C-alpha positions in Angstrom: -49.6 -53.1 107.7 -47.7 -53.4 111.6 -47.6 -56.6 113.8 -51.0 -58.7 112.5 -52.0 -62.2 111.8 -54.7 -62.9 109.5 -55.9 -65.8 109.2 -58.3 -67.3 106.0 -59.9 -70.2 104.8 -60.9 -71.2 101.5 -64.6 -71.7 101.4 -66.0 -75.5 100.8 -62.1 -76.8 100.9 -60.5 -78.5 104.5 -57.3 -75.7 104.2 -56.8 -73.3 106.4 -54.1 -70.6 106.7 -52.1 -67.6 108.2 -50.4 -64.6 107.1 -47.9 -63.1 109.4 -46.2 -59.7 109.2 -44.0 -57.7 111.9 -42.6 -54.8 111.7 -42.3 -52.9 114.8 -42.0 -55.1 117.2 -39.5 -57.2 115.5 -37.4 -54.0 115.2 -38.0 -53.5 119.2 -36.7 -57.0 119.7 -33.7 -56.7 117.7 -32.9 -53.2 119.0 -32.2 -54.9 122.4 -28.9 -56.2 121.6 -26.5 -56.0 118.8 -26.4 -59.1 116.6 -24.9 -59.9 112.8 -27.5 -58.7 110.1 -27.5 -62.7 109.4 -29.0 -63.8 112.8 -31.1 -60.7 112.8 -33.1 -62.1 109.8 -32.8 -66.2 111.7 -34.5 -64.0 114.4 -37.1 -62.4 112.2 -38.2 -66.0 110.6 -38.3 -67.6 114.1 -40.6 -65.1 115.5 -43.1 -65.2 112.1 -43.0 -69.4 112.5 -43.8 -69.0 116.1 -46.5 -66.8 115.3 -47.5 -68.8 112.9 -47.6 -72.1 114.4 -49.1 -70.4 117.7 -52.1 -69.8 115.6 -52.8 -73.4 115.0 -52.9 -74.7 118.6 -56.6 -74.2 120.8 -55.4 -73.2 123.7 -54.1 -70.8 126.5 -50.7 -71.1 126.8 -47.9 -70.4 124.7 -45.0 -71.6 121.7 -41.4 -71.4 121.3 -38.9 -72.6 119.0 -35.5 -73.2 120.2 -32.2 -74.0 118.4 -29.1 -75.0 120.1 -25.9 -76.1 118.5 -22.5 -76.1 118.8 -20.4 -73.1 117.0 -20.6 -69.7 116.2 -24.5 -69.4 117.2 -24.8 -71.5 120.5 -28.8 -71.0 121.1 -31.5 -68.8 119.6 -35.1 -68.8 120.8 -38.4 -67.1 119.6 -41.9 -67.4 121.3 -45.4 -66.3 120.5 -48.4 -66.9 123.5 -52.5 -67.0 122.8 -52.5 -62.8 123.1 -49.9 -62.3 120.2 -47.2 -61.3 122.6 -43.6 -62.2 121.2 -40.2 -62.2 122.1 -36.9 -63.4 120.8 -33.0 -63.6 122.1 -29.7 -65.4 120.6 -26.5 -65.7 122.0 -23.5 -66.1 119.4 -19.9 -66.0 119.2 -18.0 -63.6 116.8 -17.4 -64.7 113.7 -16.2 -63.1 110.3 -17.9 -65.5 108.3 -21.8 -63.6 109.4 -19.7 -60.1 108.7 -21.3 -59.9 104.9 -24.2 -62.7 105.3 -27.4 -61.2 104.6 -29.8 -64.9 105.2 -30.0 -67.0 107.7 -28.8 -70.1 106.0 -25.5 -68.9 106.3 -26.2 -69.0 110.4 -27.9 -72.2 109.9 -24.6 -73.9 107.5 -22.4 -72.9 110.0 -24.2 -74.8 112.8 -22.5 -78.4 114.5 -25.1 -80.4 116.3 -27.9 -78.1 115.7 -31.5 -79.5 117.3 -34.8 -77.6 116.7 -37.0 -77.9 119.8 -40.4 -76.8 119.3 -42.1 -76.6 122.9 -45.5 -76.4 123.5 -46.8 -74.9 127.1 -50.6 -74.6 127.5 -51.5 -72.7 131.0 -53.1 -75.7 132.1 -52.3 -79.4 131.2 -48.9 -81.2 130.3 -46.3 -79.5 128.8 -45.1 -81.4 125.2 -41.8 -80.8 123.0 -40.9 -82.1 119.7 -37.6 -82.3 118.2 -37.0 -81.4 115.1 -33.8 -82.0 113.3 -31.9 -79.1 111.2 -30.4 -80.7 108.7 -32.7 -78.5 105.4 -31.1 -75.9 104.8 -34.1 -73.4 105.4 -36.2 -72.9 108.9 -39.7 -73.3 106.8 -38.5 -76.8 105.4 -37.0 -78.0 108.9 -40.5 -77.1 109.7 -42.6 -78.8 107.4 -40.4 -81.8 107.6 -42.0 -81.6 111.5 -45.4 -81.6 110.4 -45.2 -84.6 107.8 -43.5 -86.7 110.4 -45.0 -85.6 113.6 -48.4 -83.8 113.0 -48.8 -85.8 110.3 -50.6 -82.8 108.7 -49.8 -81.5 105.2 -48.4 -78.4 106.0 -46.5 -75.9 103.3 -44.7 -72.8 105.1 -42.5 -69.9 103.5 -40.8 -67.2 105.8 -38.5 -64.1 104.7 -37.6 -61.4 106.5 -34.9 -58.8 106.6 -34.0 -56.3 109.4 -36.7 -54.4 109.1 -39.3 -56.6 108.7 -40.0 -60.1 108.9 -43.1 -62.1 107.1 -44.5 -65.8 107.1 -47.7 -68.0 105.3 -48.8 -71.1 106.5 -51.5 -73.2 105.1 -52.6 -76.8 106.4 -54.8 -79.6 104.6 -57.1 -80.1 107.4 -58.5 -83.9 107.7 -61.4 -84.9 105.4 -64.4 -86.5 105.9 -65.5 -89.7 103.4 -68.0 -87.2 102.3 -65.4 -84.5 101.7 -62.8 -86.7 99.9 -65.3 -87.3 97.2 -66.2 -84.3 96.6 -62.7 -82.1 96.9 -60.8 -81.3 93.7 -57.7 -83.5 94.5 -55.6 -80.7 92.2 -56.4 -78.3 94.9 -53.4 -79.3 97.6 -50.4 -79.5 94.5 -52.1 -76.1 93.1 -52.1 -73.8 96.3 -48.4 -75.3 96.7 -47.5 -74.1 93.1 -48.7 -71.1 93.8 -47.7 -70.5 97.2 -44.5 -71.0 96.3 -44.3 -67.7 93.5 -44.4 -65.8 96.6 -41.0 -64.1 96.2 -39.1 -62.6 100.1 -40.0 -58.9 99.0 -43.7 -59.3 99.2 -44.2 -61.5 102.2 -42.0 -58.8 104.0 -43.4 -55.8 102.0 -46.7 -56.4 101.5 -49.9 -56.6 103.7 -52.3 -59.8 104.1 -54.9 -59.0 101.8 -52.7 -58.5 98.7 -50.6 -61.4 99.5 -53.8 -63.6 99.6 -55.5 -62.0 96.7 -52.1 -62.3 94.4 -51.8 -65.9 95.4 -55.2 -67.3 95.8 -57.2 -65.0 93.5 -59.1 -67.5 91.9 -60.0 -69.0 94.6 -63.1 -68.4 97.1 -61.3 -67.1 100.1 -62.6 -66.0 103.5 -60.5 -63.6 105.8 -62.0 -63.4 109.4 -60.6 -60.4 111.5 -57.3 -59.7 112.0 -55.2 -60.2 114.7 -52.7 -57.6 115.8 -49.2 -58.9 117.3 -46.9 -56.9 120.2 -43.6 -57.6 122.0 -43.9 -58.3 125.3 -41.5 -59.3 127.7 -42.7 -61.9 130.9 -40.0 -60.6 133.3 -41.1 -59.5 136.6 -39.8 -58.4 140.1 -42.0 -61.2 141.5 -40.6 -63.4 139.3 -36.7 -62.0 140.3 -37.9 -63.2 143.9 -38.8 -66.9 143.3 -35.0 -67.1 141.7 -33.6 -65.9 144.5 -35.7 -67.9 147.2 -34.9 -70.9 144.5 -31.0 -70.5 144.9 -31.3 -70.4 148.9 -29.8 -68.1 151.7 -26.4 -69.1 151.7 -26.1 -68.6 147.9 -27.7 -64.7 148.5 -25.6 -63.9 151.1 -22.2 -64.5 149.2 -23.8 -62.7 146.4 -24.3 -59.8 148.7 -20.5 -60.0 149.6 -19.6 -59.3 146.1 -22.6 -57.6 144.5 -24.9 -55.0 147.0 -27.4 -54.2 145.9 -28.0 -57.5 143.3 -28.8 -56.7 140.0 -30.9 -58.7 137.4 -30.8 -58.1 134.1 -33.6 -59.6 131.3 -31.7 -59.7 128.5 -35.1 -60.2 126.4 -36.3 -56.1 127.3 -33.3 -54.9 129.0 -35.4 -54.0 132.2 -33.2 -54.3 135.3 -34.5 -55.3 139.3 -32.2 -54.7 142.4 -32.3 -55.9 145.5 -30.7 -54.3 148.4 -29.3 -56.5 151.4 -32.0 -55.4 153.5 -34.9 -56.4 150.7 -32.6 -59.8 149.8 -32.6 -60.9 153.4 -35.9 -60.6 154.1 -36.6 -62.9 151.7 -35.6 -65.6 154.1 -36.7 -63.4 157.0 -33.8 -62.1 157.8 -33.5 -58.5 158.8 -30.3 -56.2 158.9 -29.4 -55.1 162.9 
């Protein structure tokens, strides 16, 4: 058990689902910066949620969740692409209320004017952004509200995280044909939700996907395709830094060099550092030092 995503189906039923487990990748991400425990847990839940949501998309690209608010937590984001590469980051101000907090609800309850953005960015095609009110006690409940109101696909999500591991489970009731509607057990969806809600947080973070699915749905005919790997990966590069310098322009680069030579550009996601001395920076604009 490590950084994995397991899809599952229930035979002869329009139901699909995903189970996600993260440990090593989560620990790598959380080690990049010092976070209070409650924010670590929130980022763990956001990472599992993005991995679950990414699995429902049939595109090459990435999906991200981003919380923006006033107050102690300024913003937090988590991202997953079609390759199973994940990353996350948060910015916050010190607050004694977080010192003893151990769950994400302690963070969400302190937010002022919070908004959750769901960003879908395909490699080809138009970007999409959904806006979700953060007016529920948990992130999972807010995401389920999004599916109810926007996607209109019955969806149930459970999330859990510690500072060492996070997990998530998603099930969806897919659109049915008229023929399927006549043959489907109408009690199936309420029954699956009831069973899913018996899952405890420590089971979601501590058990492998097969064990979780057996405990929940052993009376159903569950099919398990091959598992998918998830891993931490950062999209920063020297090329992107070059483009950023070109974008701010020659005059801004010259001003920066007056107080900072070489120019240093740090990635907050992975702590990589890219440096440009005066010769390298000015050569981007066809200038060379004599």
